[in-house]
ZAMARGU-4260 file (C-alpha; in steps of 0.2 Angstrom, whole numbers, plus 5000, padded with zeros to 4 digits):
<rodrens>
0) 5592/5499/5551 | 5574/5496/5544 | 5564/5512/5543 | 5545/5511/5545 | 5543/5526/5533
5) 5549/5515/5519 | 5534/5503/5521 | 5521/5502/5507 | 5505/5510/5513 | 5487/5510/5507
10) 5488/5528/5500 | 5502/5524/5488 | 5499/5523/5470 | 5500/5505/5463 | 5512/5510/5448
15) 5524/5518/5460 | 5525/5503/5471 | 5527/5491/5456 | 5542/5502/5450 | 5550/5504/5466
20) 5547/5486/5472 | 5546/5474/5456 | 5546/5459/5468 | 5528/5465/5473 | 5521/5461/5455
25) 5516/5443/5459 | 5506/5450/5474 | 5497/5462/5464 | 5493/5448/5452 | 5487/5437/5466
30) 5475/5450/5472 | 5469/5453/5454 | 5475/5471/5453 | 5473/5475/5434 | 5485/5487/5425
35) 5470/5499/5422 | 5471/5502/5441 | 5490/5507/5441 | 5486/5525/5443 | 5475/5522/5458
40) 5480/5520/5476 | 5481/5503/5484 | 5467/5506/5496 | 5455/5511/5483 | 5458/5496/5472
45) 5458/5484/5487 | 5441/5491/5493 | 5434/5490/5475 | 5439/5472/5474 | 5432/5468/5491
50) 5449/5464/5498 | 5455/5467/5516 | 5466/5482/5514 | 5477/5477/5528 | 5480/5460/5521
55) 5485/5467/5504 | 5497/5480/5512 | 5505/5466/5523 | 5507/5455/5508 | 5515/5468/5498
60) 5527/5473/5512 | 5532/5455/5515 | 5536/5454/5497 | 5546/5470/5496 | 5555/5469/5513
65) 5553/5451/5519 | 5545/5446/5535 | 5544/5460/5548 | 5546/5458/5567 | 5531/5464/5577
70) 5540/5479/5583 | 5558/5485/5583 | 5556/5487/5602 | 5560/5469/5605 | 5576/5470/5595
75) 5582/5485/5606 | 5579/5476/5623
</rodrens>
């Protein structure tokens, strides 16, 4: 079963996410996250690059875990 505490969040460090989820590397490149930003959190880098933080986090999670259902509530009913 998928656990929501495994999701990539805006407060996570870029380097940690890249190491745990190498399939996110193309997403970081697409959003122009440079290697000098690897020790920063995702939200800070996104904000400094003028990006929508929610879009960045959603794209990273989709790359790492595949498309997510809106909620797990639908699956249990």
